[in-house]
N, C-alpha and C positions, 0 to 999 in steps of 0.2 A: 503260463506257469508250468504246464505239464511237460513241455519240451525238455525241461531240465532233468527229467527222470531218465533221459537217454544219454546224459552226459557221462564221460569217462571219469569225471571227478566225483567221488562219493559225497563230498561236502555239498556239491551243487545238487546232486540227487536228493540229499537229505533236505536241503532248503526247499526244493520244489515240492516234495511230499508234504512238508509242513505247511507250505503256503496253500496247497490244494484243500487241506482240511480246515485251516485256520482262517483264511481270508474270505472264503466263500463256501460255508458249510452246506448251502443248499444246491451246490453244483452237482447234479446227478451225473453229468457227463464225465466227472472225474473218477467215478467208480471203476470203470475198466482199467484206467491208467494205474490206479492204486492197487488193483488186484494183481497186476504184474509186479509192482514194486514190493509187495509183501514177500516176494521170493528173491529179492535182491541179495547179492553176495555179502553186502555189508549189513551187520546186525542192527546198527542204529537206523539205517534206512528202512529195513524191514519193520522195526518197531514203530517208527514214525509214520510209515504208510498205514499200519494197522490203526494207530490212533486217529489218523485223518479219516479213515473209513468210519470209525466210531462217531466222530463229529458229524459226518454227513448222514450217518444212520439215524440221527434224530429227526431227519426229514424224509429219508428214503430207505425203506426196509430192505431194498436190494443190497445196501451196504452191510446191513446186519447179517444177511444170508451169506455174504462173502466172508465174514469174520468167523462165524461159528465153526466151520471145519478146521480153522487154524488153531483152535484150542487143543487139538489132538496131534499137532505137528511136533515131532521130536526136535528140540533145539536146545543147545547147551547155554544159551544166553537167557536173558529175561524176556524173551519174545512172548511166551505164553502169558506172562504176567501183564505185559503191555496190551495183548489182545483182550484179556479179561477186563482190564481197566477200560479199554476202548469201548467195550460193549455197554459199560455204565454210562458213557457219554451219549449213547443213543437213547437213554431213558426208557420209557414204557414201550418204545418201538422194538426193544430187544427182548420182548416177552418169549420169543422162540428160543432164546439162548439160555433160559433159566435152567432147564435140566442139565445142560453141559456145565454151567457155572456151579450148580449144586454139587455135581460130581467132582469138580476141580477143588472144592474146599478140602477134600480128603487127600489131595496131592502132596507128595513129599516136598515139592517145591514151595517153601513157605511164602515167598513173594507172590507166586501165582495164586495161592489159596487166599491170601489177604486181599488181593485185587478182586477175586471172585466175590468175597464178602462185601467189599466196597460197592461193587457194581450191582449186587442184589439190592442193596439199599437204594441205589439210584433208579433202578428199574421199578422197584416197589412190589407190593404183594399182588402181582398180576396173575399169579399161579398159587395154588395151595401148598406148593413146595417151599415157598420163600420163607415164611415166618418160622416153620419148624427147623429149617436149615440154620437160620440165624440164631434161634433160641438154643439149638444144640451146641452151636459154637460158643455160647456163653459159658459152657461147662468144659471147654477145652483146657488142656494143660498149658498151652501157650498163652501167655498174657497178651501178646499182640493180637491173637485171634479173639480173645474176650473183648479187648478194647475196640477192635474194628467192628465186631458184631454189635456191640452196644451203640457205637456211633451210627451204624446203619439203621438200627431200630429207632434211634432218636429222630433221624431224618424221615423215616416213614411216618412217625407221629402217631396220631390216634388210632390208625388202622393196625398198629402193632400192639394193641392193648393185651392180647393174649400172652405176650411175652413179659408183661409187667411182673408177675411173680418171680420169674427167673432173674430179671434185672434187680429185683429187691434183694436177692441173695448175694448180688455182687456189690452191694453198697459198702461192704466191709472187706472188699478184696485186699489181699496183701500188697498189691500194686496200687498206689494212690491214684494214678491216672485212670486205671480201670474203674476204681470205685467212683471217682469224680464223673467219669463219662456215663456210668450207669445211672447216677443220680440225675445228671443232666437229661438223659434219655427218658427217665421216668417223668420228669417235668414236661417234656415234649409230648409224651403219650397221654398223661393225665394231669394237665396243668392246674386243675383245681385241687389235686391231691398232693402234689409234690412241687417243691421249688428247688431251683438249682442252688447248690452250696458247694464251695470248694472244700477239699478234704485236707485235714491235718492228721496224718496217720499216727496211730498209737505207737509207742515204743515197741518194736518188734523184737522177739527173742532171736539171738544169733543162732544159726544152725549148729548142730553138734560139732565140737572142735575137731575131732578126728576126721569126720567127713569133709570138713572145710580144708584140712591139710591135704587130704587126698585130692580134692578138687583143685587146690592151689598148685599141686604138683602136676596135674594133668594140663593145666593152663599153660605151663611153661615148657613142658617136655612131651615127647611122644610124637606120634604121627599127626599129620595135618587133620585127618578126619577125626581123630580122637580129641584134638585140641578144639576143633569146631564144636563137637558135642559138649565138651566141658564149658565152652563159652555160653552155649545155649542154657545149660543147667545153671550156671552162675546167675544169668539174668533172671531166670524163673524164680530164684530165691527172693528177689525183691530187696527193698531197702534194709531188711534184716541182715543181709550179707554185705553190708557196707565196708567191712574190713577187707573185702576183695578189690576195692577201688584201685589201690596201688598196683595190684597184679594185672588188672585189666588195662590200666594205662600203659604198662609195659608191652602188652600185646598190641595195643593201639599203634605202637611205633614199629611193629613188625613189617618187613618189606612185602609180605604177602597181602595183597589187597583184600582177599576174602576174609582172612583172619582180622585185618584191621576193621572191616565193616562189621563183622560179628562182634568184635570187642566193643565197638562204639555203641551198638544196640544194647548189649548187656550192661555197659557202663551207664547208659541212660536209665535202665530199669532198676539198677541197684543204687543209683546216684541221687535219688530224691533228696533234696536239701543239702547236697554235698557241693561246696564251692570248689573243692579239688577236682571232682568229676566234671563240673561245668567248665572250669578253666581249661582242662585237658581237651575236652570236646571242642570248645570254641577255637582253640589253637589249630585243630585239625580241619577247620573250615577252609583252610588254605592248602589242604592236601592236593597233590598233583593229580589224583584220580577222581574223576567226576562221580563215579559210583560211590566211593567212600565219602565224598562230601555230602551226598544225599543222605546216606545212613547217619552221618554225624549230625546233620541238621535235624533229622527225624528224632534222633536220640535226645537232643536237647529238649524237645517237647515233653519228654518223660521226667525231667528232673525237677518239675514243679517250680515253686517260688525262687529256688536258687538260680534258675535260668535267667532271672532278671538281670544278673550281672553280665549275661551274654547278649542282652538286647542290642547294644551298639554294634557288636560283631555281626549279629544276624541281619540287622538293617543294612550295614555296609555290604554284606554278602549279596543281599537282594539287589542293591543298587549297582554294585560293581559289575554284575553279570547281566545288566539290562540289555535290551535290544535283541537282535537275533544271535543267540548263542545256544542253539537248540540242545546241545549235549548237556547244558546246564539247567534245562527246564525242570527236570525232576528234582534237582537239588534246590532250586529256587522255590518250587512248590513246597518242599519239605520245610524250608526255612520259614516261609510265610505261615505254614501250618503250625510250626513250633511257636511262633510269635502269637498266633491266635489262641493256642492252648493256654497261654499265660493269662488271657482275658484281662489285659491291662489297657485302660484308656489313657493313663498317664504316660510319661516318658515319650510323648509325641506319637504314640502308636496309632491313635485314631487317625491322625493326619497321614501317617505312613500307609495305613490300609486304604485310605481314600486315594492316595497316589497310586497304589497298586491296582486299584480298580481301572486304571487307564493303561495297564500293562499290555504289551502286544500279544501276550500268551493268555488264552482264555482259561487255562488251568490255574494260573496265578490269580486272575480276576475272580474266579469263583471262590477260591479259598480266602481271598481278601474280603469278599462279601460275607462269607460265612463267619469270619472273625469279627466283623462289625455286628453281626447278628448276636453273637455271644455277649457283646457289650450292652445290648438293649438301649435304654434311654441315654446311656453315656455316649452313644454314637449318634446323638441327635444332629450333630453338625454334618453327618454323612448322608442325610436324607436325599439331597439333590443328586449326589453321585450315585447313590443306590437306585434312585429312580431311573437313571441312565442305564445302570446295570440290569435293571428289570426289563429293559428293552433290548438287551444284548443279542447279537445274532446267534449266540451259542446257548443251547438249552440249559446246561448246568449253571451258567452265569445268571441267566434270567431267573431260574428257580431259587438260587441262593439270594439274589437281590430282593426278590419278593418276600422270601422268608425273613430276611433281615429287616425289611420295612415293617413286616407284620410284628416282629418282636418289639420294635421301637413303639409301634402304635399300641400293641396290647399292654405293654408295661406302663407307658406314660398315660394311656387313656386318650391321647390326642389323635386327631384324624390326620393320618399320613397318607398323602396321595399314592396310589399304587400304579 
């Protein structure tokens, strides 16, 4: 497999890097090969090689040591975000990366900082820096930071009890997904005190009309940097700014892919309950740019129950891009994640998640296992498939499979073999 890293064809190098991490994550001999590939001229090969090192790092700390310096490399792509995410795939073995990941949370690159938060949750409280960093992020102005930090604390579970008061304050966050995730996390941390409940947001007051008009103007005109800033501001207003849905849909059709992606994410944040927002996002799942498709799928997860109308499109999206299509893995992960956040057992989704547990990509398998865990006893038909996931070669899949089995057993009171 490693011979393909020397190919003149970037697609072949990409495939080889993916295979080294995905098919044999215990292969220590692949580490030197991947260390060379993280400096490949092709951005996707670099990122894929970093993620492969992260998968191997769950078994060999030498791979973790190779990844940590890469967090400081200047790169105009999402490379550092993929390195940060890769370190989470190494789990507790990445303890030495914690200081670097904590520093990355403050980075101006939002995707890199979100990936750092995700990975701190996977590594766990192996250092006294972890819980304060996650708790501090619950107070961030960015709704995405609050969501990811709450998600990470929930997966840490009882060991994150010190963060419970901060999570309590998020139970009424103006973004319903943040509030719902905080409530779920509290139930994971103190199951005797809290139970998961989905959130039906109160009617939120619309922001002051003049400021909305100014924001609407900035969304449609001015320089690219100013429009990106306006898109972020619009999303942070939450569902109370639903009158901006039409304006964001117009930006979603812009030829600039970065503006499209930012518009998708903001549309998801203000589009809770909006069929208009959901339909516009679902249509963009066929966008020609894979990065935009990933942001669109992620955004659908923020739209709450309204996203139910997008379930067929999300399922088709996952199925149409099956097999080796590595450039689509992030988008398929995001689509599976969006389906999981709906927490639906009906519409055939339990069977769909069971099918995704056999996906060739471990990232998709782990989010499928997590999604089944959200369903608890409603996922009883998935026990056999989850038992297989609990023995998966990849650490993240094993952990989620065992967590999901535990949720089924804990809630039903039945003995579920682990």
